[in-house]
All heavy atoms as TSV, in Angstrom:
chain	resi	resn	atom	element	x	y	z
A	1	MET	N	N	11.751	-3.657	29.900
A	1	MET	CA	C	12.959	-4.254	29.357
A	1	MET	C	C	13.807	-3.134	28.766
A	1	MET	O	O	13.333	-2.336	27.972
A	1	MET	CB	C	12.583	-5.262	28.286
A	1	MET	CG	C	13.739	-5.967	27.690
A	1	MET	SD	S	13.131	-7.290	26.623
A	1	MET	CE	C	14.539	-7.539	25.654
A	2	VAL	N	N	15.045	-3.095	29.155
A	2	VAL	CA	C	15.960	-2.064	28.691
A	2	VAL	C	C	17.059	-2.723	27.872
A	2	VAL	O	O	17.594	-3.756	28.254
A	2	VAL	CB	C	16.569	-1.306	29.889
A	2	VAL	CG1	C	17.554	-0.269	29.415
A	2	VAL	CG2	C	15.473	-0.686	30.726
A	3	CYS	N	N	17.373	-2.130	26.736
A	3	CYS	CA	C	18.451	-2.655	25.888
A	3	CYS	C	C	19.736	-1.890	26.203
A	3	CYS	O	O	19.743	-0.664	26.249
A	3	CYS	CB	C	18.101	-2.492	24.419
A	3	CYS	SG	S	16.658	-3.444	23.948
A	4	GLU	N	N	20.772	-2.631	26.413
A	4	GLU	CA	C	22.076	-2.031	26.666
A	4	GLU	C	C	22.768	-1.775	25.336
A	4	GLU	O	O	22.456	-2.394	24.320
A	4	GLU	CB	C	22.916	-2.954	27.540
A	4	GLU	CG	C	22.299	-3.261	28.892
A	4	GLU	CD	C	22.155	-2.023	29.770
A	4	GLU	OE1	O	22.995	-1.109	29.666
A	4	GLU	OE2	O	21.192	-1.981	30.548
A	5	ALA	N	N	23.740	-0.893	25.343
A	5	ALA	CA	C	24.439	-0.512	24.108
A	5	ALA	C	C	25.218	-1.674	23.500
A	5	ALA	O	O	25.359	-1.763	22.280
A	5	ALA	CB	C	25.370	0.648	24.383
A	6	ASP	N	N	25.736	-2.594	24.325
A	6	ASP	CA	C	26.565	-3.681	23.800
A	6	ASP	C	C	25.757	-4.936	23.447
A	6	ASP	O	O	26.326	-5.938	23.022
A	6	ASP	CB	C	27.666	-4.030	24.799
A	6	ASP	CG	C	27.100	-4.473	26.141
A	6	ASP	OD1	O	25.907	-4.226	26.400
A	6	ASP	OD2	O	27.868	-5.046	26.929
A	7	GLU	N	N	24.442	-4.895	23.601
A	7	GLU	CA	C	23.624	-6.060	23.263
A	7	GLU	C	C	23.401	-6.147	21.758
A	7	GLU	O	O	23.247	-5.127	21.093
A	7	GLU	CB	C	22.261	-5.976	23.955
A	7	GLU	CG	C	22.317	-6.194	25.440
A	7	GLU	CD	C	20.924	-6.205	26.045
A	7	GLU	OE1	O	19.993	-6.665	25.368
A	7	GLU	OE2	O	20.794	-5.745	27.175
A	8	PRO	N	N	23.394	-7.361	21.188
A	8	PRO	CA	C	23.138	-7.491	19.749
A	8	PRO	C	C	21.658	-7.243	19.441
A	8	PRO	O	O	20.790	-7.370	20.305
A	8	PRO	CB	C	23.514	-8.949	19.452
A	8	PRO	CG	C	23.330	-9.651	20.760
A	8	PRO	CD	C	23.660	-8.644	21.825
A	9	ASP	N	N	21.408	-6.864	18.207
A	9	ASP	CA	C	20.030	-6.670	17.761
A	9	ASP	C	C	19.308	-8.011	17.732
A	9	ASP	O	O	19.905	-9.047	17.429
A	9	ASP	CB	C	19.988	-6.049	16.362
A	9	ASP	CG	C	20.499	-4.622	16.378
A	9	ASP	OD1	O	20.445	-3.987	17.443
A	9	ASP	OD2	O	20.932	-4.146	15.318
A	10	VAL	N	N	18.042	-7.995	18.025
A	10	VAL	CA	C	17.230	-9.199	18.012
A	10	VAL	C	C	16.292	-9.134	16.819
A	10	VAL	O	O	15.616	-8.126	16.614
A	10	VAL	CB	C	16.420	-9.332	19.322
A	10	VAL	CG1	C	15.552	-10.567	19.291
A	10	VAL	CG2	C	17.348	-9.366	20.520
A	11	ASN	N	N	16.278	-10.186	16.046
A	11	ASN	CA	C	15.396	-10.245	14.881
A	11	ASN	C	C	14.082	-10.892	15.307
A	11	ASN	O	O	14.028	-12.082	15.590
A	11	ASN	CB	C	16.059	-11.043	13.753
A	11	ASN	CG	C	15.220	-11.026	12.495
A	11	ASN	OD1	O	14.266	-10.281	12.395
A	11	ASN	ND2	N	15.594	-11.845	11.544
A	12	ILE	N	N	13.024	-10.103	15.368
A	12	ILE	CA	C	11.713	-10.599	15.773
A	12	ILE	C	C	10.781	-10.469	14.578
A	12	ILE	O	O	10.712	-9.416	13.947
A	12	ILE	CB	C	11.162	-9.797	16.958
A	12	ILE	CG1	C	12.100	-9.918	18.160
A	12	ILE	CG2	C	9.768	-10.260	17.315
A	12	ILE	CD1	C	11.713	-9.051	19.320
A	13	SER	N	N	10.072	-11.550	14.275
A	13	SER	CA	C	9.101	-11.481	13.178
A	13	SER	C	C	7.794	-12.109	13.625
A	13	SER	O	O	7.777	-13.022	14.442
A	13	SER	CB	C	9.640	-12.193	11.933
A	13	SER	OG	O	9.832	-13.555	12.207
A	14	PHE	N	N	6.709	-11.596	13.093
A	14	PHE	CA	C	5.377	-12.096	13.395
A	14	PHE	C	C	4.709	-12.508	12.091
A	14	PHE	O	O	4.196	-11.657	11.365
A	14	PHE	CB	C	4.524	-11.015	14.083
A	14	PHE	CG	C	5.060	-10.577	15.398
A	14	PHE	CD1	C	5.841	-9.438	15.498
A	14	PHE	CD2	C	4.801	-11.299	16.537
A	14	PHE	CE1	C	6.331	-9.025	16.701
A	14	PHE	CE2	C	5.300	-10.891	17.759
A	14	PHE	CZ	C	6.068	-9.750	17.844
A	15	PRO	N	N	4.723	-13.792	11.773
A	15	PRO	CA	C	4.051	-14.207	10.542
A	15	PRO	C	C	2.535	-14.056	10.692
A	15	PRO	O	O	1.966	-14.397	11.722
A	15	PRO	CB	C	4.449	-15.670	10.377
A	15	PRO	CG	C	4.952	-16.098	11.697
A	15	PRO	CD	C	5.364	-14.880	12.455
A	16	VAL	N	N	1.905	-13.505	9.663
A	16	VAL	CA	C	0.470	-13.247	9.698
A	16	VAL	C	C	-0.136	-13.742	8.398
A	16	VAL	O	O	0.445	-13.591	7.330
A	16	VAL	CB	C	0.196	-11.738	9.847
A	16	VAL	CG1	C	-1.283	-11.444	9.797
A	16	VAL	CG2	C	0.799	-11.215	11.133
A	17	ALA	N	N	-1.311	-14.335	8.506
A	17	ALA	CA	C	-2.017	-14.791	7.307
A	17	ALA	C	C	-3.506	-14.546	7.487
A	17	ALA	O	O	-4.038	-14.692	8.585
A	17	ALA	CB	C	-1.768	-16.277	7.067
A	18	MET	N	N	-4.154	-14.146	6.409
A	18	MET	CA	C	-5.610	-14.005	6.424
A	18	MET	C	C	-6.204	-15.248	5.787
A	18	MET	O	O	-5.874	-15.587	4.658
A	18	MET	CB	C	-6.031	-12.755	5.653
A	18	MET	CG	C	-5.656	-11.475	6.340
A	18	MET	SD	S	-6.146	-10.004	5.429
A	18	MET	CE	C	-7.887	-10.242	5.233
A	19	LEU	N	N	-7.059	-15.930	6.531
A	19	LEU	CA	C	-7.667	-17.169	6.050
A	19	LEU	C	C	-9.176	-17.079	6.208
A	19	LEU	O	O	-9.669	-16.461	7.147
A	19	LEU	CB	C	-7.180	-18.368	6.866
A	19	LEU	CG	C	-5.705	-18.692	6.852
A	19	LEU	CD1	C	-5.408	-19.773	7.869
A	19	LEU	CD2	C	-5.280	-19.124	5.481
A	20	PRO	N	N	-9.913	-17.750	5.327
A	20	PRO	CA	C	-11.346	-17.876	5.571
A	20	PRO	C	C	-11.574	-18.699	6.837
A	20	PRO	O	O	-10.707	-19.475	7.255
A	20	PRO	CB	C	-11.868	-18.624	4.344
A	20	PRO	CG	C	-10.789	-18.570	3.338
A	20	PRO	CD	C	-9.509	-18.329	4.065
A	21	GLN	N	N	-12.723	-18.534	7.455
A	21	GLN	CA	C	-12.981	-19.195	8.736
A	21	GLN	C	C	-12.897	-20.707	8.621
A	21	GLN	O	O	-12.332	-21.360	9.500
A	21	GLN	CB	C	-14.351	-18.791	9.273
A	21	GLN	CG	C	-14.607	-19.395	10.637
A	21	GLN	CD	C	-15.389	-18.480	11.526
A	21	GLN	OE1	O	-15.815	-17.435	11.109
A	21	GLN	NE2	N	-15.561	-18.886	12.758
A	22	ASP	N	N	-13.414	-21.296	7.546
A	22	ASP	CA	C	-13.365	-22.763	7.424
A	22	ASP	C	C	-11.929	-23.263	7.288
A	22	ASP	O	O	-11.561	-24.292	7.839
A	22	ASP	CB	C	-14.234	-23.257	6.271
A	22	ASP	CG	C	-13.819	-22.680	4.928
A	22	ASP	OD1	O	-13.179	-21.619	4.908
A	22	ASP	OD2	O	-14.147	-23.299	3.902
A	23	ALA	N	N	-11.092	-22.490	6.581
A	23	ALA	CA	C	-9.688	-22.884	6.445
A	23	ALA	C	C	-8.961	-22.756	7.777
A	23	ALA	O	O	-8.116	-23.593	8.115
A	23	ALA	CB	C	-9.000	-22.034	5.384
A	24	SER	N	N	-9.290	-21.732	8.550
A	24	SER	CA	C	-8.617	-21.577	9.838
A	24	SER	C	C	-9.030	-22.678	10.806
A	24	SER	O	O	-8.209	-23.155	11.585
A	24	SER	CB	C	-8.907	-20.199	10.435
A	24	SER	OG	O	-10.279	-20.068	10.745
A	25	GLU	N	N	-10.281	-23.105	10.750
A	25	GLU	CA	C	-10.717	-24.219	11.604
A	25	GLU	C	C	-9.994	-25.507	11.213
A	25	GLU	O	O	-9.554	-26.264	12.075
A	25	GLU	CB	C	-12.233	-24.409	11.506
A	25	GLU	CG	C	-13.028	-23.287	12.118
A	25	GLU	CD	C	-12.804	-23.143	13.606
A	25	GLU	OE1	O	-12.596	-24.166	14.291
A	25	GLU	OE2	O	-12.823	-21.998	14.087
A	26	SER	N	N	-9.846	-25.732	9.909
A	26	SER	CA	C	-9.131	-26.918	9.435
A	26	SER	C	C	-7.667	-26.870	9.861
A	26	SER	O	O	-7.097	-27.875	10.301
A	26	SER	CB	C	-9.240	-27.005	7.915
A	26	SER	OG	O	-8.458	-28.047	7.423
A	27	LEU	N	N	-7.052	-25.699	9.761
A	27	LEU	CA	C	-5.652	-25.534	10.160
A	27	LEU	C	C	-5.498	-25.756	11.667
A	27	LEU	O	O	-4.584	-26.454	12.114
A	27	LEU	CB	C	-5.160	-24.139	9.786
A	27	LEU	CG	C	-3.743	-23.780	10.184
A	27	LEU	CD1	C	-2.737	-24.701	9.513
A	27	LEU	CD2	C	-3.449	-22.339	9.845
A	28	LYS	N	N	-6.398	-25.185	12.450
A	28	LYS	CA	C	-6.345	-25.350	13.898
A	28	LYS	C	C	-6.478	-26.823	14.289
A	28	LYS	O	O	-5.731	-27.330	15.127
A	28	LYS	CB	C	-7.461	-24.542	14.555
A	28	LYS	CG	C	-7.334	-24.444	16.055
A	28	LYS	CD	C	-8.518	-23.747	16.715
A	28	LYS	CE	C	-8.801	-22.411	16.108
A	28	LYS	NZ	N	-9.942	-21.721	16.752
A	29	GLN	N	N	-7.400	-27.534	13.626
A	29	GLN	CA	C	-7.599	-28.959	13.916
A	29	GLN	C	C	-6.355	-29.762	13.543
A	29	GLN	O	O	-5.919	-30.641	14.291
A	29	GLN	CB	C	-8.811	-29.487	13.159
A	29	GLN	CG	C	-9.126	-30.929	13.460
A	29	GLN	CD	C	-10.350	-31.401	12.696
A	29	GLN	OE1	O	-10.919	-30.659	11.904
A	29	GLN	NE2	N	-10.750	-32.632	12.926
A	30	SER	N	N	-5.756	-29.450	12.402
A	30	SER	CA	C	-4.551	-30.161	11.974
A	30	SER	C	C	-3.401	-29.929	12.941
A	30	SER	O	O	-2.642	-30.846	13.257
A	30	SER	CB	C	-4.138	-29.706	10.574
A	30	SER	OG	O	-5.127	-30.036	9.635
A	31	LEU	N	N	-3.261	-28.692	13.432
A	31	LEU	CA	C	-2.186	-28.394	14.382
A	31	LEU	C	C	-2.418	-29.091	15.717
A	31	LEU	O	O	-1.471	-29.556	16.353
A	31	LEU	CB	C	-2.064	-26.884	14.583
A	31	LEU	CG	C	-1.520	-26.110	13.382
A	31	LEU	CD1	C	-1.616	-24.609	13.626
A	31	LEU	CD2	C	-0.091	-26.504	13.083
A	32	GLN	N	N	-3.679	-29.180	16.146
A	32	GLN	CA	C	-3.970	-29.864	17.405
A	32	GLN	C	C	-3.705	-31.361	17.297
A	32	GLN	O	O	-3.312	-31.995	18.270
A	32	GLN	CB	C	-5.423	-29.614	17.815
A	32	GLN	CG	C	-5.664	-28.205	18.310
A	32	GLN	CD	C	-7.125	-27.923	18.571
A	32	GLN	OE1	O	-8.004	-28.686	18.192
A	32	GLN	NE2	N	-7.388	-26.787	19.223
A	33	GLU	N	N	-3.910	-31.927	16.103
A	33	GLU	CA	C	-3.663	-33.352	15.891
A	33	GLU	C	C	-2.211	-33.624	15.528
A	33	GLU	O	O	-1.856	-34.747	15.190
A	33	GLU	CB	C	-4.598	-33.881	14.808
A	33	GLU	CG	C	-6.063	-33.823	15.194
A	33	GLU	CD	C	-6.988	-34.194	14.060
A	33	GLU	OE1	O	-6.487	-34.569	12.974
A	33	GLU	OE2	O	-8.209	-34.104	14.254
A	34	LYS	N	N	-1.386	-32.578	15.566
A	34	LYS	CA	C	0.045	-32.664	15.268
A	34	LYS	C	C	0.325	-33.222	13.869
A	34	LYS	O	O	1.256	-33.979	13.648
A	34	LYS	CB	C	0.772	-33.475	16.330
A	34	LYS	CG	C	0.631	-32.883	17.712
A	34	LYS	CD	C	1.637	-33.447	18.658
A	34	LYS	CE	C	1.354	-33.062	20.064
A	34	LYS	NZ	N	1.557	-31.781	20.511
A	35	ILE	N	N	-0.516	-32.825	12.923
A	35	ILE	CA	C	-0.321	-33.187	11.522
A	35	ILE	C	C	0.628	-32.159	10.903
A	35	ILE	O	O	0.548	-30.965	11.194
A	35	ILE	CB	C	-1.677	-33.199	10.765
A	35	ILE	CG1	C	-2.584	-34.275	11.360
A	35	ILE	CG2	C	-1.472	-33.408	9.283
A	35	ILE	CD1	C	-3.985	-34.276	10.786
A	36	ASN	N	N	1.528	-32.612	10.061
A	36	ASN	CA	C	2.469	-31.720	9.400
A	36	ASN	C	C	1.699	-30.787	8.454
A	36	ASN	O	O	0.991	-31.230	7.568
A	36	ASN	CB	C	3.508	-32.538	8.622
A	36	ASN	CG	C	4.620	-31.668	8.108
A	36	ASN	OD1	O	4.757	-30.519	8.492
A	36	ASN	ND2	N	5.417	-32.230	7.226
A	37	VAL	N	N	1.843	-29.487	8.658
A	37	VAL	CA	C	1.126	-28.485	7.874
A	37	VAL	C	C	2.143	-27.681	7.084
A	37	VAL	O	O	3.133	-27.206	7.641
A	37	VAL	CB	C	0.314	-27.550	8.794
A	37	VAL	CG1	C	-0.355	-26.465	7.985
A	37	VAL	CG2	C	-0.705	-28.339	9.593
A	38	SER	N	N	1.904	-27.516	5.789
A	38	SER	CA	C	2.762	-26.651	4.975
A	38	SER	C	C	1.909	-25.553	4.365
A	38	SER	O	O	0.729	-25.737	4.099
A	38	SER	CB	C	3.463	-27.448	3.876
A	38	SER	OG	O	2.519	-28.010	2.998
A	39	VAL	N	N	2.530	-24.404	4.163
A	39	VAL	CA	C	1.818	-23.233	3.654
A	39	VAL	C	C	2.525	-22.756	2.400
A	39	VAL	O	O	3.748	-22.695	2.347
A	39	VAL	CB	C	1.802	-22.109	4.716
A	39	VAL	CG1	C	1.113	-20.880	4.176
A	39	VAL	CG2	C	1.134	-22.597	5.989
A	40	ARG	N	N	1.756	-22.393	1.402
A	40	ARG	CA	C	2.296	-21.876	0.152
A	40	ARG	C	C	1.906	-20.406	0.031
A	40	ARG	O	O	0.744	-20.045	0.208
A	40	ARG	CB	C	1.721	-22.653	-1.026
A	40	ARG	CG	C	2.373	-22.296	-2.335
A	40	ARG	CD	C	1.779	-23.063	-3.470
A	40	ARG	NE	N	2.008	-24.487	-3.284
A	40	ARG	CZ	C	1.660	-25.386	-4.170
A	40	ARG	NH1	N	1.050	-25.024	-5.268
A	40	ARG	NH2	N	1.906	-26.653	-3.952
A	41	LEU	N	N	2.868	-19.546	-0.219
A	41	LEU	CA	C	2.598	-18.126	-0.368
A	41	LEU	C	C	2.194	-17.824	-1.800
A	41	LEU	O	O	2.745	-18.376	-2.746
A	41	LEU	CB	C	3.833	-17.311	0.002
A	41	LEU	CG	C	4.328	-17.464	1.435
A	41	LEU	CD1	C	5.591	-16.649	1.634
A	41	LEU	CD2	C	3.253	-17.041	2.414
A	42	TYR	N	N	1.221	-16.927	-1.946
A	42	TYR	CA	C	0.751	-16.543	-3.276
A	42	TYR	C	C	0.675	-15.029	-3.354
A	42	TYR	O	O	0.109	-14.374	-2.492
A	42	TYR	CB	C	-0.637	-17.139	-3.541
A	42	TYR	CG	C	-1.289	-16.604	-4.791
A	42	TYR	CD1	C	-0.820	-16.980	-6.033
A	42	TYR	CD2	C	-2.345	-15.720	-4.721
A	42	TYR	CE1	C	-1.395	-16.490	-7.176
A	42	TYR	CE2	C	-2.937	-15.222	-5.860
A	42	TYR	CZ	C	-2.457	-15.608	-7.089
A	42	TYR	OH	O	-3.029	-15.111	-8.222
A	43	SER	N	N	1.267	-14.489	-4.377
A	43	SER	CA	C	1.179	-13.058	-4.636
A	43	SER	C	C	1.008	-12.875	-6.137
A	43	SER	O	O	1.919	-13.154	-6.914
A	43	SER	CB	C	2.448	-12.361	-4.159
A	43	SER	OG	O	2.373	-10.990	-4.455
A	44	PRO	N	N	-0.167	-12.422	-6.564
A	44	PRO	CA	C	-0.387	-12.271	-8.002
A	44	PRO	C	C	0.501	-11.176	-8.585
A	44	PRO	O	O	0.902	-10.241	-7.877
A	44	PRO	CB	C	-1.863	-11.893	-8.104
A	44	PRO	CG	C	-2.208	-11.323	-6.783
A	44	PRO	CD	C	-1.321	-11.994	-5.790
A	45	LYS	N	N	0.823	-11.303	-9.848
A	45	LYS	CA	C	1.635	-10.294	-10.524
A	45	LYS	C	C	0.814	-9.013	-10.651
A	45	LYS	O	O	-0.364	-9.044	-10.990
A	45	LYS	CB	C	2.078	-10.782	-11.889
A	45	LYS	CG	C	3.005	-11.964	-11.810
A	45	LYS	CD	C	3.770	-12.123	-13.101
A	45	LYS	CE	C	4.647	-13.344	-13.040
A	45	LYS	NZ	N	5.926	-13.103	-12.476
A	46	ARG	N	N	1.461	-7.900	-10.358
A	46	ARG	CA	C	0.774	-6.612	-10.445
A	46	ARG	C	C	0.781	-6.121	-11.878
A	46	ARG	O	O	1.777	-6.276	-12.594
A	46	ARG	CB	C	1.465	-5.605	-9.551
A	46	ARG	CG	C	1.364	-5.987	-8.085
A	46	ARG	CD	C	2.009	-4.976	-7.221
A	46	ARG	NE	N	1.304	-3.702	-7.384
A	46	ARG	CZ	C	1.601	-2.611	-6.711
A	46	ARG	NH1	N	2.589	-2.622	-5.867
A	46	ARG	NH2	N	0.926	-1.503	-6.898
A	47	PRO	N	N	-0.304	-5.486	-12.326
A	47	PRO	CA	C	-0.324	-4.933	-13.678
A	47	PRO	C	C	0.623	-3.740	-13.778
A	47	PRO	O	O	0.946	-3.096	-12.774
A	47	PRO	CB	C	-1.782	-4.502	-13.864
A	47	PRO	CG	C	-2.304	-4.299	-12.496
A	47	PRO	CD	C	-1.564	-5.275	-11.625
A	48	LEU	N	N	1.050	-3.457	-14.998
A	48	LEU	CA	C	1.961	-2.338	-15.220
A	48	LEU	C	C	1.303	-1.026	-14.799
A	48	LEU	O	O	1.912	-0.189	-14.148
A	48	LEU	CB	C	2.376	-2.282	-16.698
A	48	LEU	CG	C	3.406	-1.240	-17.071
A	48	LEU	CD1	C	4.704	-1.490	-16.303
A	48	LEU	CD2	C	3.668	-1.268	-18.563
A	49	VAL	N	N	0.025	-0.843	-15.173
A	49	VAL	CA	C	-0.718	0.365	-14.821
A	49	VAL	C	C	-2.035	-0.061	-14.187
A	49	VAL	O	O	-2.780	-0.855	-14.756
A	49	VAL	CB	C	-0.993	1.230	-16.078
A	49	VAL	CG1	C	-1.843	2.429	-15.728
A	49	VAL	CG2	C	0.309	1.655	-16.719
A	50	ASP	N	N	-2.304	0.473	-13.019
A	50	ASP	CA	C	-3.557	0.180	-12.337
A	50	ASP	C	C	-4.645	1.105	-12.880
A	50	ASP	O	O	-4.457	2.321	-12.951
A	50	ASP	CB	C	-3.379	0.374	-10.841
A	50	ASP	CG	C	-4.583	-0.084	-10.039
A	50	ASP	OD1	O	-5.489	-0.706	-10.627
A	50	ASP	OD2	O	-4.605	0.168	-8.828
A	51	VAL	N	N	-5.777	0.535	-13.250
A	51	VAL	CA	C	-6.875	1.313	-13.835
A	51	VAL	C	C	-7.376	2.355	-12.836
A	51	VAL	O	O	-7.695	3.487	-13.214
A	51	VAL	CB	C	-8.017	0.370	-14.274
A	51	VAL	CG1	C	-9.195	1.156	-14.800
A	51	VAL	CG2	C	-7.520	-0.609	-15.318
A	52	ALA	N	N	-7.437	2.014	-11.563
A	52	ALA	CA	C	-7.914	2.954	-10.549
A	52	ALA	C	C	-6.986	4.164	-10.441
A	52	ALA	O	O	-7.448	5.293	-10.256
A	52	ALA	CB	C	-8.023	2.253	-9.204
A	53	GLU	N	N	-5.688	3.951	-10.567
A	53	GLU	CA	C	-4.748	5.070	-10.509
A	53	GLU	C	C	-4.962	6.031	-11.667
A	53	GLU	O	O	-4.934	7.243	-11.488
A	53	GLU	CB	C	-3.312	4.559	-10.533
A	53	GLU	CG	C	-2.875	3.871	-9.265
A	53	GLU	CD	C	-1.458	3.342	-9.352
A	53	GLU	OE1	O	-0.744	3.660	-10.333
A	53	GLU	OE2	O	-1.060	2.611	-8.432
A	54	VAL	N	N	-5.183	5.485	-12.851
A	54	VAL	CA	C	-5.428	6.325	-14.024
A	54	VAL	C	C	-6.708	7.121	-13.828
A	54	VAL	O	O	-6.757	8.328	-14.096
A	54	VAL	CB	C	-5.502	5.463	-15.305
A	54	VAL	CG1	C	-5.903	6.302	-16.507
A	54	VAL	CG2	C	-4.173	4.768	-15.555
A	55	PHE	N	N	-7.754	6.479	-13.328
A	55	PHE	CA	C	-9.022	7.148	-13.092
A	55	PHE	C	C	-8.863	8.273	-12.062
A	55	PHE	O	O	-9.335	9.397	-12.272
A	55	PHE	CB	C	-10.069	6.129	-12.621
A	55	PHE	CG	C	-11.408	6.721	-12.327
A	55	PHE	CD1	C	-12.223	7.154	-13.359
A	55	PHE	CD2	C	-11.840	6.859	-11.026
A	55	PHE	CE1	C	-13.459	7.715	-13.099
A	55	PHE	CE2	C	-13.075	7.416	-10.743
A	55	PHE	CZ	C	-13.884	7.841	-11.787
A	56	LEU	N	N	-8.176	7.989	-10.944
A	56	LEU	CA	C	-7.968	9.011	-9.923
A	56	LEU	C	C	-7.106	10.156	-10.430
A	56	LEU	O	O	-7.338	11.327	-10.097
A	56	LEU	CB	C	-7.339	8.385	-8.678
A	56	LEU	CG	C	-8.252	7.471	-7.872
A	56	LEU	CD1	C	-7.457	6.768	-6.784
A	56	LEU	CD2	C	-9.402	8.252	-7.268
A	57	TRP	N	N	-6.117	9.846	-11.258
A	57	TRP	CA	C	-5.264	10.884	-11.837
A	57	TRP	C	C	-6.105	11.806	-12.715
A	57	TRP	O	O	-5.980	13.025	-12.646
A	57	TRP	CB	C	-4.139	10.235	-12.635
A	57	TRP	CG	C	-3.134	11.219	-13.145
A	57	TRP	CD1	C	-2.085	11.736	-12.458
A	57	TRP	CD2	C	-3.100	11.793	-14.453
A	57	TRP	NE1	N	-1.391	12.605	-13.262
A	57	TRP	CE2	C	-1.988	12.657	-14.490
A	57	TRP	CE3	C	-3.882	11.664	-15.590
A	57	TRP	CZ2	C	-1.672	13.389	-15.615
A	57	TRP	CZ3	C	-3.552	12.384	-16.716
A	57	TRP	CH2	C	-2.460	13.244	-16.732
A	58	HIS	N	N	-6.983	11.229	-13.543
A	58	HIS	CA	C	-7.856	12.037	-14.395
A	58	HIS	C	C	-8.813	12.889	-13.549
A	58	HIS	O	O	-9.087	14.049	-13.893
A	58	HIS	CB	C	-8.649	11.146	-15.354
A	58	HIS	CG	C	-7.883	10.779	-16.577
A	58	HIS	ND1	N	-7.072	9.661	-16.616
A	58	HIS	CD2	C	-7.787	11.357	-17.789
A	58	HIS	CE1	C	-6.516	9.582	-17.807
A	58	HIS	NE2	N	-6.930	10.612	-18.548
A	59	MET	N	N	-9.335	12.342	-12.475
A	59	MET	CA	C	-10.206	13.117	-11.599
A	59	MET	C	C	-9.456	14.290	-10.977
A	59	MET	O	O	-9.996	15.407	-10.887
A	59	MET	CB	C	-10.775	12.232	-10.491
A	59	MET	CG	C	-11.908	11.349	-10.934
A	59	MET	SD	S	-12.583	10.339	-9.613
A	59	MET	CE	C	-12.902	11.508	-8.341
A	60	ALA	N	N	-8.216	14.066	-10.558
A	60	ALA	CA	C	-7.423	15.131	-9.936
A	60	ALA	C	C	-7.132	16.242	-10.939
A	60	ALA	O	O	-7.310	17.430	-10.637
A	60	ALA	CB	C	-6.127	14.561	-9.380
A	61	ILE	N	N	-6.706	15.870	-12.128
A	61	ILE	CA	C	-6.404	16.865	-13.158
A	61	ILE	C	C	-7.673	17.617	-13.555
A	61	ILE	O	O	-7.668	18.838	-13.719
A	61	ILE	CB	C	-5.743	16.206	-14.387
A	61	ILE	CG1	C	-4.419	15.557	-13.981
A	61	ILE	CG2	C	-5.547	17.201	-15.520
A	61	ILE	CD1	C	-3.389	16.514	-13.412
A	62	GLY	N	N	-8.780	16.880	-13.714
A	62	GLY	CA	C	-10.058	17.534	-14.061
A	62	GLY	C	C	-10.497	18.497	-12.981
A	62	GLY	O	O	-10.996	19.599	-13.296
A	63	SER	N	N	-10.322	18.147	-11.725
A	63	SER	CA	C	-10.694	19.047	-10.628
A	63	SER	C	C	-9.868	20.325	-10.667
A	63	SER	O	O	-10.397	21.439	-10.470
A	63	SER	CB	C	-10.470	18.358	-9.283
A	63	SER	OG	O	-11.283	17.241	-9.161
A	64	ILE	N	N	-8.578	20.196	-10.941
A	64	ILE	CA	C	-7.715	21.377	-11.006
A	64	ILE	C	C	-8.114	22.262	-12.191
A	64	ILE	O	O	-8.193	23.477	-12.074
A	64	ILE	CB	C	-6.236	20.951	-11.114
A	64	ILE	CG1	C	-5.798	20.309	-9.807
A	64	ILE	CG2	C	-5.339	22.136	-11.452
A	64	ILE	CD1	C	-4.455	19.620	-9.861
A	65	LEU	N	N	-8.384	21.631	-13.337
A	65	LEU	CA	C	-8.754	22.416	-14.517
A	65	LEU	C	C	-10.094	23.126	-14.317
A	65	LEU	O	O	-10.243	24.311	-14.684
A	65	LEU	CB	C	-8.830	21.501	-15.738
A	65	LEU	CG	C	-7.495	20.955	-16.247
A	65	LEU	CD1	C	-7.714	19.981	-17.405
A	65	LEU	CD2	C	-6.593	22.105	-16.696
A	66	PHE	N	N	-11.075	22.458	-13.753
A	66	PHE	CA	C	-12.370	23.084	-13.558
A	66	PHE	C	C	-12.324	24.151	-12.460
A	66	PHE	O	O	-13.082	25.115	-12.491
A	66	PHE	CB	C	-13.441	22.051	-13.234
A	66	PHE	CG	C	-13.849	21.218	-14.431
A	66	PHE	CD1	C	-13.765	19.847	-14.390
A	66	PHE	CD2	C	-14.321	21.839	-15.581
A	66	PHE	CE1	C	-14.130	19.095	-15.486
A	66	PHE	CE2	C	-14.686	21.095	-16.677
A	66	PHE	CZ	C	-14.587	19.707	-16.639
A	67	ALA	N	N	-11.462	23.981	-11.471
A	67	ALA	CA	C	-11.366	24.942	-10.379
A	67	ALA	C	C	-10.643	26.222	-10.808
A	67	ALA	O	O	-10.874	27.284	-10.234
A	67	ALA	CB	C	-10.635	24.327	-9.195
A	68	SER	N	N	-9.805	26.127	-11.836
A	68	SER	CA	C	-9.040	27.327	-12.231
A	68	SER	C	C	-9.738	28.138	-13.295
A	68	SER	O	O	-10.762	27.913	-13.761
A	68	SER	CB	C	-7.671	26.933	-12.730
A	68	SER	OG	O	-7.769	26.085	-13.853
């Protein structure tokens, strides 16, 4: 497929979700039975400072100090 210069851009999206196997089986069954399915997105609030980042930062600084 070749895109010509005068063709408009195409907006393509691929929705993806990670589900446990039992939930995916339930979703597949509901879709096959043509039941109306709704999905709710969830994203937990991120902490101001990640503990792992602080730990890795200390390891990096300690490595530099001990190496010099």
